[in-house]
N, C-alpha and C positions, 0 to 999 in steps of 0.2 A: 913721217911719223904718223902723220894719220892715219895711214891705211892700215899700220900695224895693232891701233888701238880698234879701229872698226873690226878688224881680223879677230882679235882677240875678246870683244864684245861676242860677237857670233858665236865662238867657242863656246863661251859662259853660258850664253842661252842655249846653246844645243846640247852641252852638258846639264843643264838646269831642265830642258824638256826632256830628256832620256832618263834623269832621275826620276820625272813624275810620271812618266809611262811605266819605268819599270815598277815604282810603287803600287801603281794602278794594278798594274799585273799580279803583283805579289797580292794584293789585298783582294782581289776576284779569285785567284788560286785560292788562297786559304779560306775564303766563303765557300769556294765549292767543295772542298774538301771536306769542311765544316758539316755541309749540308750532307754528304754523303755519307760521314761517319755516324750524324743525326739519322738518317735514313736507315741503316743498317741495325742500328740498336733498336729504332722503333719496329721495322722488321723480325727482329727478335724477341722483342718484347710481346709483339703479336703472335708470335709462332707459340711462345710460351704459354700466352694467356690461353690460347685455343685447346692446347693438348690440355693444361689445367681442367679447364671447362667441359672437354672430353670425358675427362678422368673422374669430374664431379657429375656429370650427368648420368653414366654408366652406373646403376644399380650394383652391378656386380664387379665392380673393379676393385683392386687392395691398393694397399699403398704402395709406392713406386716412385721411383726417381723420374724428374722431369728432365728434359735436355739440358735446362740451363746448370744443372748439377744441383738443384735445390730438390728435398725428399717432402713427398705429399703423403702423409701419415692421417689417416682416416680413424674416427673413434672407434671403439671395440663395437663391433656390431651385433655382439651377443648381450650385450648388458646395457642397460638403460638407468640411471640415477637422476631422480627428477623430484620437485617439490612443487605438490599441486595446491593454490589456494582452494579457499572455500567454494563449493561446487561445478570446481573446475574437472573438464573430461580431456582425457587423452583416451587415443587409437592408436593402435598397434596392428601388423598384420603379419601371420605366420604359415609357413607354407613347410612341410617337411614329412617325414615318416614315420612309424610307430616309435622310433628309437630315439626320437625327440622328445624332450623335458620343457615345460615353462616353471618358473618360479617367481611369486611374486611375495615379496617381504618388504613389511614396514620397520624404517630404521627409525623412525622418530615420530611422534603423535600420533595422530590416526582418528577415526576409523575410514576404511577406503572402501567403495563399493566394486565390485568388477562384474562386467558380462561378458560371457565367452560365447561368440556363434561359429558353429562349424560350417560350413557351406552353405549360412541362412537356413539351415534345415536344423539344427539342435541348438537349443540355448542352453545356458547353463550361469548360474550366477551365484553372487555371497557376499558375504561382508567378511573383511579381514580389519581385525583389530589391532591395539599396541603391539609391537614389535613381535607379530606372528609372522608365520609364513606359509602360502598356498603354492600347493605344485600339481602339476598334470600331465599326461603323455598326449601326444595325437596318436589318434588312432593309425592304421592303413588304410583304412575306408575313405575318412574321412581325414584328408592330409591339409587342407585350407583353411584359415581359420583369425577370427578379430576379436581381439581382445579391448576392452572399453575399459577406462579404469576413470573410478569419480569421487572427490573427494567430497566426504559429508560433513567435516568441520573444519575450522582453522586451515593451519598448514601443516600438510603430509611429506614428509619426505620416505619415498619408497624408491626402491630397486626391482628392476626385472631382469631376470639373466635365463638363459634356454642356451642349449648346445649348437642352435643353428641361427643362421644370420635373420633378422626379423626388419622390416621397416619400422621406423619410429616417427614422431612427430618433427622431431630435430634432429639433422645428423649434422655432428660438428667433424671439422678437419684443422690439421695443422700443417704449416709448411717451415721444413726447419733447411738450414743451408750450414753447410762444416766451413769453418772459418778458424785456422790454425789450429787444425786437429779438436776444435770445440765444436759442438752441436749448437747452434744457436737457432732460438725461435723467432721466424720471420713474421708469420702471420698465421694467427688462430680465428676462424671465423666457421659458420654456420653454412651447410647448404640450404638454397631457397628454393 
């Protein structure tokens, strides 16, 4: 009788030991599986981030889809709407041909002073009063220029329009994702 009890306790210990070892293996395999999934997700995030940064650094890139299905949309590169505080100056770079136009419009308050340099050879400037517009075209000979706008008093809301893309002090973008046939804004930021 005692021999049977000894064999039974060895069997119970063997079952208990095999349960501990199998739970240990299950725990390790679960941890490995979780680590692999986290690494894959991290790798996808790095790939998307790299693709997004490449698009943001390219000055000629247009709005487009990113590999994860998100849509990167740039702010309109032909217009700029901003409010200047007193004595604040903003600079813009233009390049184009004779068919290109540039308009400055004061929407609220004013006045603003502008200076327009064409290849640093020719300067023109002026003053724009409340809710007035000023326009000019780039010439075929001088097709690169810099526009500086300075607010002279208070706050002034102004807009610059052109039929060509131009470099602004702040370029904004948005990232959209389609969720259940709805476009959802994920991120709105400024290119630095």
